[in-house]
C-alpha positions as YAML, in Angstrom:
chain: A
units: angstrom
residues:
- id: 1
  name: UNK
  ca: [9.28, 12.43, 50.41]
- id: 2
  name: UNK
  ca: [7.02, 10.73, 52.91]
- id: 3
  name: UNK
  ca: [6.03, 12.18, 56.27]
- id: 4
  name: UNK
  ca: [4.88, 9.69, 58.90]
- id: 5
  name: UNK
  ca: [2.33, 10.70, 61.53]
- id: 6
  name: UNK
  ca: [1.15, 8.39, 64.34]
- id: 7
  name: UNK
  ca: [-2.62, 8.29, 64.80]
- id: 8
  name: UNK
  ca: [-2.20, 6.23, 67.94]
- id: 9
  name: UNK
  ca: [0.13, 3.45, 69.10]
- id: 10
  name: UNK
  ca: [-1.18, 0.98, 66.51]
- id: 11
  name: UNK
  ca: [-1.82, 3.06, 63.39]
- id: 12
  name: UNK
  ca: [-0.05, 5.62, 61.26]
- id: 13
  name: UNK
  ca: [-0.82, 7.82, 58.27]
- id: 14
  name: UNK
  ca: [1.94, 8.33, 55.74]
- id: 15
  name: UNK
  ca: [1.70, 11.51, 53.69]
- id: 16
  name: UNK
  ca: [3.16, 11.13, 50.19]
- id: 17
  name: UNK
  ca: [2.73, 14.44, 48.39]
- id: 18
  name: UNK
  ca: [-0.96, 14.89, 47.66]
- id: 19
  name: UNK
  ca: [-1.88, 11.33, 48.61]
- id: 20
  name: UNK
  ca: [-1.68, 9.34, 51.82]
- id: 21
  name: UNK
  ca: [-1.68, 5.71, 52.87]
- id: 22
  name: UNK
  ca: [-2.08, 3.96, 56.20]
- id: 23
  name: UNK
  ca: [-0.50, 1.33, 58.42]
- id: 24
  name: UNK
  ca: [-2.79, -0.57, 60.79]
- id: 25
  name: UNK
  ca: [-1.40, -3.03, 63.34]
- id: 26
  name: UNK
  ca: [-3.18, -5.88, 65.08]
- id: 27
  name: UNK
  ca: [-2.07, -8.47, 67.60]
- id: 28
  name: UNK
  ca: [-0.91, -10.92, 64.92]
- id: 29
  name: UNK
  ca: [-0.13, -8.94, 61.76]
- id: 30
  name: UNK
  ca: [-0.21, -5.49, 60.21]
- id: 31
  name: UNK
  ca: [-1.86, -4.12, 57.07]
- id: 32
  name: UNK
  ca: [-0.50, -1.43, 54.78]
- id: 33
  name: UNK
  ca: [-3.44, 0.20, 53.01]
- id: 34
  name: UNK
  ca: [-2.25, 1.46, 49.60]
- id: 35
  name: UNK
  ca: [1.33, 2.37, 48.72]
- id: 36
  name: UNK
  ca: [1.17, 5.96, 47.52]
- id: 37
  name: UNK
  ca: [2.17, 7.82, 44.39]
- id: 38
  name: UNK
  ca: [5.99, 7.99, 44.54]
- id: 39
  name: UNK
  ca: [6.69, 5.56, 47.35]
- id: 40
  name: UNK
  ca: [8.66, 2.52, 46.16]
- id: 41
  name: UNK
  ca: [9.92, 2.33, 49.75]
- id: 42
  name: UNK
  ca: [6.42, 2.07, 51.26]
- id: 43
  name: UNK
  ca: [7.06, -1.45, 52.56]
- id: 44
  name: UNK
  ca: [10.39, -0.42, 54.08]
- id: 45
  name: UNK
  ca: [8.72, 2.49, 55.86]
- id: 46
  name: UNK
  ca: [5.97, 0.24, 57.23]
- id: 47
  name: UNK
  ca: [8.44, -2.37, 58.45]
- id: 48
  name: UNK
  ca: [10.37, 0.32, 60.28]
- id: 49
  name: UNK
  ca: [7.23, 1.00, 62.32]
- id: 50
  name: UNK
  ca: [6.17, -2.56, 63.20]
- id: 51
  name: UNK
  ca: [7.67, -6.02, 63.68]
- id: 52
  name: UNK
  ca: [4.38, -7.75, 62.80]
- id: 53
  name: UNK
  ca: [4.08, -9.69, 59.52]
- id: 54
  name: UNK
  ca: [2.87, -7.24, 56.88]
- id: 55
  name: UNK
  ca: [0.10, -7.59, 54.31]
- id: 56
  name: UNK
  ca: [-1.02, -5.14, 51.63]
- id: 57
  name: UNK
  ca: [-4.59, -4.03, 50.93]
- id: 58
  name: UNK
  ca: [-5.40, -1.70, 48.03]
- id: 59
  name: UNK
  ca: [-8.51, 0.49, 48.10]
- id: 60
  name: UNK
  ca: [-8.21, 0.67, 44.30]
- id: 61
  name: UNK
  ca: [-5.53, 0.57, 41.62]
- id: 62
  name: UNK
  ca: [-5.10, 4.07, 40.24]
- id: 63
  name: UNK
  ca: [-1.37, 4.83, 39.80]
- id: 64
  name: UNK
  ca: [-1.12, 7.13, 42.83]
- id: 65
  name: UNK
  ca: [-2.08, 4.24, 45.13]
- id: 66
  name: UNK
  ca: [0.13, 1.39, 43.95]
- id: 67
  name: UNK
  ca: [3.65, 2.83, 43.55]
- id: 68
  name: UNK
  ca: [5.12, 0.54, 46.22]
- id: 69
  name: UNK
  ca: [3.17, -2.61, 45.37]
- id: 70
  name: UNK
  ca: [6.13, -4.23, 43.62]
- id: 71
  name: UNK
  ca: [7.72, -4.92, 47.01]
- id: 72
  name: UNK
  ca: [4.86, -7.30, 47.85]
- id: 73
  name: UNK
  ca: [4.21, -10.73, 46.35]
- id: 74
  name: UNK
  ca: [0.46, -10.29, 46.71]
- id: 75
  name: UNK
  ca: [-2.15, -7.64, 47.41]
- id: 76
  name: UNK
  ca: [-5.70, -7.88, 48.75]
- id: 77
  name: UNK
  ca: [-7.91, -6.14, 46.20]
- id: 78
  name: UNK
  ca: [-11.36, -6.35, 44.63]
- id: 79
  name: UNK
  ca: [-11.30, -8.69, 41.60]
- id: 80
  name: UNK
  ca: [-13.21, -5.98, 39.72]
- id: 81
  name: UNK
  ca: [-10.07, -3.86, 39.96]
- id: 82
  name: UNK
  ca: [-7.67, -6.26, 38.26]
- id: 83
  name: UNK
  ca: [-7.98, -4.75, 34.78]
- id: 84
  name: UNK
  ca: [-7.26, -1.30, 36.19]
- id: 85
  name: UNK
  ca: [-4.33, -2.68, 38.19]
- id: 86
  name: UNK
  ca: [-2.70, -4.52, 35.30]
- id: 87
  name: UNK
  ca: [-3.20, -1.57, 32.93]
- id: 88
  name: UNK
  ca: [-1.04, 0.51, 35.26]
- id: 89
  name: UNK
  ca: [1.72, -2.06, 35.45]
- id: 90
  name: UNK
  ca: [0.60, -3.75, 38.64]
- id: 91
  name: UNK
  ca: [2.36, -7.07, 39.22]
- id: 92
  name: UNK
  ca: [2.05, -9.94, 41.66]
- id: 93
  name: UNK
  ca: [-0.83, -12.06, 42.88]
- id: 94
  name: UNK
  ca: [-4.18, -10.51, 43.71]
- id: 95
  name: UNK
  ca: [-6.03, -11.93, 46.70]
- id: 96
  name: UNK
  ca: [-9.69, -11.18, 45.97]
- id: 97
  name: UNK
  ca: [-11.78, -9.40, 48.59]
- id: 98
  name: UNK
  ca: [-15.47, -8.64, 48.31]
- id: 99
  name: UNK
  ca: [-18.36, -7.07, 50.18]
- id: 100
  name: UNK
  ca: [-18.65, -8.56, 53.66]
- id: 101
  name: UNK
  ca: [-15.20, -10.17, 53.76]
- id: 102
  name: UNK
  ca: [-13.27, -9.61, 56.98]
- id: 103
  name: UNK
  ca: [-9.49, -9.42, 57.10]
- id: 104
  name: UNK
  ca: [-8.40, -10.25, 60.64]
- id: 105
  name: UNK
  ca: [-5.21, -8.69, 61.94]
- id: 106
  name: UNK
  ca: [-5.57, -10.22, 65.40]
- id: 107
  name: UNK
  ca: [-8.19, -8.61, 67.64]
- id: 108
  name: UNK
  ca: [-8.67, -6.08, 64.83]
- id: 109
  name: UNK
  ca: [-11.18, -7.05, 62.11]
- id: 110
  name: UNK
  ca: [-11.19, -5.03, 58.89]
- id: 111
  name: UNK
  ca: [-14.51, -5.29, 57.04]
- id: 112
  name: UNK
  ca: [-14.59, -4.83, 53.27]
- id: 113
  name: UNK
  ca: [-17.34, -2.71, 51.69]
- id: 114
  name: UNK
  ca: [-17.69, -2.55, 47.90]
- id: 115
  name: UNK
  ca: [-18.03, 1.03, 46.63]
- id: 116
  name: UNK
  ca: [-17.61, 0.97, 42.82]
- id: 117
  name: UNK
  ca: [-17.92, 4.20, 40.88]
- id: 118
  name: UNK
  ca: [-14.63, 6.04, 41.20]
- id: 119
  name: UNK
  ca: [-13.16, 2.81, 39.82]
- id: 120
  name: UNK
  ca: [-14.90, -0.53, 39.14]
- id: 121
  name: UNK
  ca: [-13.33, -2.22, 42.18]
- id: 122
  name: UNK
  ca: [-13.05, 0.58, 44.72]
- id: 123
  name: UNK
  ca: [-13.49, -0.63, 48.28]
- id: 124
  name: UNK
  ca: [-13.85, 0.97, 51.68]
- id: 125
  name: UNK
  ca: [-12.31, -0.64, 54.75]
- id: 126
  name: UNK
  ca: [-14.16, -0.48, 58.06]
- id: 127
  name: UNK
  ca: [-11.87, -0.71, 61.07]
- id: 128
  name: UNK
  ca: [-14.61, -1.89, 63.39]
- id: 129
  name: UNK
  ca: [-12.68, -1.80, 66.64]
- id: 130
  name: UNK
  ca: [-11.45, 1.76, 66.11]
- id: 131
  name: UNK
  ca: [-14.72, 2.98, 64.53]
- id: 132
  name: UNK
  ca: [-12.89, 4.40, 61.52]
- id: 133
  name: UNK
  ca: [-13.59, 4.03, 57.80]
- id: 134
  name: UNK
  ca: [-10.86, 4.18, 55.16]
- id: 135
  name: UNK
  ca: [-12.75, 5.52, 52.16]
- id: 136
  name: UNK
  ca: [-10.10, 5.50, 49.43]
- id: 137
  name: UNK
  ca: [-10.68, 8.34, 46.96]
- id: 138
  name: UNK
  ca: [-14.46, 8.11, 47.06]
- id: 139
  name: UNK
  ca: [-15.02, 9.99, 50.33]
- id: 140
  name: UNK
  ca: [-12.92, 13.15, 50.60]
- id: 141
  name: UNK
  ca: [-13.21, 16.93, 50.63]
- id: 142
  name: UNK
  ca: [-10.81, 17.36, 47.69]
- id: 143
  name: UNK
  ca: [-11.60, 16.85, 44.01]
- id: 144
  name: UNK
  ca: [-12.91, 13.37, 43.25]
- id: 145
  name: UNK
  ca: [-11.86, 12.09, 39.83]
- id: 146
  name: UNK
  ca: [-14.91, 10.98, 37.86]
- id: 147
  name: UNK
  ca: [-13.63, 11.55, 34.30]
- id: 148
  name: UNK
  ca: [-12.18, 9.16, 31.78]
- id: 149
  name: UNK
  ca: [-12.25, 5.39, 31.51]
- id: 150
  name: UNK
  ca: [-13.73, 3.21, 34.26]
- id: 151
  name: UNK
  ca: [-15.56, 6.02, 36.10]
- id: 152
  name: UNK
  ca: [-19.28, 5.64, 36.68]
- id: 153
  name: UNK
  ca: [-21.25, 8.41, 38.42]
- id: 154
  name: UNK
  ca: [-24.41, 6.31, 38.71]
- id: 155
  name: UNK
  ca: [-22.58, 3.53, 40.50]
- id: 156
  name: UNK
  ca: [-20.84, 6.11, 42.67]
- id: 157
  name: UNK
  ca: [-24.19, 7.44, 43.88]
- id: 158
  name: UNK
  ca: [-25.39, 3.90, 44.62]
- id: 159
  name: UNK
  ca: [-22.17, 3.14, 46.47]
- id: 160
  name: UNK
  ca: [-22.35, 6.23, 48.65]
- id: 161
  name: UNK
  ca: [-25.94, 5.39, 49.56]
- id: 162
  name: UNK
  ca: [-24.78, 1.89, 50.44]
- id: 163
  name: UNK
  ca: [-21.90, 3.24, 52.50]
- id: 164
  name: UNK
  ca: [-24.31, 5.42, 54.44]
- id: 165
  name: UNK
  ca: [-25.97, 2.24, 55.71]
- id: 166
  name: UNK
  ca: [-22.84, 1.66, 57.81]
- id: 167
  name: UNK
  ca: [-22.70, 5.22, 59.17]
- id: 168
  name: UNK
  ca: [-23.49, 4.17, 62.74]
- id: 169
  name: UNK
  ca: [-20.37, 2.00, 62.84]
- id: 170
  name: UNK
  ca: [-17.71, 4.68, 62.37]
- id: 171
  name: UNK
  ca: [-16.96, 8.10, 63.81]
- id: 172
  name: UNK
  ca: [-14.38, 9.26, 61.27]
- id: 173
  name: UNK
  ca: [-13.54, 8.76, 57.61]
- id: 174
  name: UNK
  ca: [-9.88, 8.57, 56.59]
- id: 175
  name: UNK
  ca: [-9.52, 9.67, 52.97]
- id: 176
  name: UNK
  ca: [-6.48, 9.16, 50.73]
- id: 177
  name: UNK
  ca: [-6.63, 12.82, 49.61]
- id: 178
  name: UNK
  ca: [-7.77, 16.09, 51.12]
- id: 179
  name: UNK
  ca: [-8.28, 16.73, 54.81]
- id: 180
  name: UNK
  ca: [-7.66, 14.11, 57.47]
- id: 181
  name: UNK
  ca: [-9.98, 13.04, 58.98]
- id: 182
  name: UNK
  ca: [-13.44, 13.96, 57.69]
- id: 183
  name: UNK
  ca: [-16.83, 13.42, 59.27]
- id: 184
  name: UNK
  ca: [-19.28, 10.70, 58.16]
- id: 185
  name: UNK
  ca: [-21.81, 13.42, 57.32]
- id: 186
  name: UNK
  ca: [-19.71, 14.22, 54.26]
- id: 187
  name: UNK
  ca: [-21.05, 11.07, 52.57]
- id: 188
  name: UNK
  ca: [-24.58, 12.46, 52.42]
- id: 189
  name: UNK
  ca: [-23.30, 15.74, 51.00]
- id: 190
  name: UNK
  ca: [-21.37, 13.89, 48.29]
- id: 191
  name: UNK
  ca: [-24.56, 12.08, 47.32]
- id: 192
  name: UNK
  ca: [-26.36, 15.41, 47.01]
- id: 193
  name: UNK
  ca: [-23.61, 16.87, 44.83]
- id: 194
  name: UNK
  ca: [-23.44, 13.84, 42.55]
- id: 195
  name: UNK
  ca: [-27.22, 13.94, 42.14]
- id: 196
  name: UNK
  ca: [-27.04, 17.63, 41.18]
- id: 197
  name: UNK
  ca: [-24.45, 16.79, 38.52]
- id: 198
  name: UNK
  ca: [-26.49, 13.86, 37.20]
- id: 199
  name: UNK
  ca: [-29.60, 16.04, 36.95]
- id: 200
  name: UNK
  ca: [-27.72, 18.76, 35.07]
- id: 201
  name: UNK
  ca: [-28.37, 21.37, 37.75]
- id: 202
  name: UNK
  ca: [-24.77, 21.83, 38.92]
- id: 203
  name: UNK
  ca: [-22.63, 24.57, 37.44]
- id: 204
  name: UNK
  ca: [-19.20, 23.41, 36.30]
- id: 205
  name: UNK
  ca: [-16.14, 25.06, 34.81]
- id: 206
  name: UNK
  ca: [-13.58, 23.66, 32.35]
- id: 207
  name: UNK
  ca: [-10.13, 22.95, 33.79]
- id: 208
  name: UNK
  ca: [-7.01, 21.27, 32.42]
- id: 209
  name: UNK
  ca: [-6.10, 17.79, 33.63]
- id: 210
  name: UNK
  ca: [-3.53, 15.51, 32.01]
- id: 211
  name: UNK
  ca: [-3.44, 17.52, 28.80]
- id: 212
  name: UNK
  ca: [-7.20, 17.72, 28.25]
- id: 213
  name: UNK
  ca: [-10.25, 19.58, 29.45]
- id: 214
  name: UNK
  ca: [-12.55, 18.23, 32.14]
- id: 215
  name: UNK
  ca: [-15.39, 19.83, 34.03]
- id: 216
  name: UNK
  ca: [-14.91, 20.80, 37.68]
- id: 217
  name: UNK
  ca: [-18.05, 20.92, 39.77]
- id: 218
  name: UNK
  ca: [-17.03, 22.62, 42.98]
- id: 219
  name: UNK
  ca: [-19.27, 22.45, 46.04]
- id: 220
  name: UNK
  ca: [-18.58, 23.92, 49.51]
- id: 221
  name: UNK
  ca: [-17.67, 20.47, 50.82]
- id: 222
  name: UNK
  ca: [-15.81, 18.83, 47.87]
- id: 223
  name: UNK
  ca: [-15.39, 18.85, 44.10]
- id: 224
  name: UNK
  ca: [-16.04, 16.42, 41.27]
- id: 225
  name: UNK
  ca: [-13.90, 16.31, 38.14]
- id: 226
  name: UNK
  ca: [-16.08, 14.90, 35.36]
- id: 227
  name: UNK
  ca: [-16.03, 14.52, 31.59]
- id: 228
  name: UNK
  ca: [-17.09, 17.64, 29.76]
- id: 229
  name: UNK
  ca: [-20.86, 17.64, 29.25]
- id: 230
  name: UNK
  ca: [-22.13, 16.87, 25.77]
- id: 231
  name: UNK
  ca: [-23.28, 19.94, 23.87]
...
């Protein structure tokens, strides 16, 4: 069951269980950013909120972000994410977007920032006019999944450092999980936590996820779920 909350007259957040997605409207078209976990009606919901032509942008292709993609013929996505997308049954044409690309909605440019690590093709979307950053799963105060195939902690650290270079251009971060919104200062804290894990100084605890054990590193500001350390 989705719950729709207006952010202002031209943007909405749609809460879909433990994940959210967003609708952003410009003067010429609208963009749905992700399609949730159990939301095959995501397009229908978006079109009930706007009459503008609708496009789809995916921050990444984990299953809890693409459940309504089948209603679209194409999705804007990093080409580095295609393997992940197809492995989870993603269909349709992918329109590649990369670092520095701008998707124009009509007096509302959305700038693409590559932030691999959580997945190979994770992107952030900078809504320049509204000084907001959609950070996907990579910037949040919940538990960031960094275990299993396609996760890369080293690239995650590099990506968060890169994202910090844009910090003067946004006042809020809109995550797909956890609290909404969060402050840009969280990015620096996430870097610190990831560095502690990489250096072996962070204390983790085993927890069950998807039928196996992973290691939860819980910090005051967020958590990281990682593969169990090698003995």
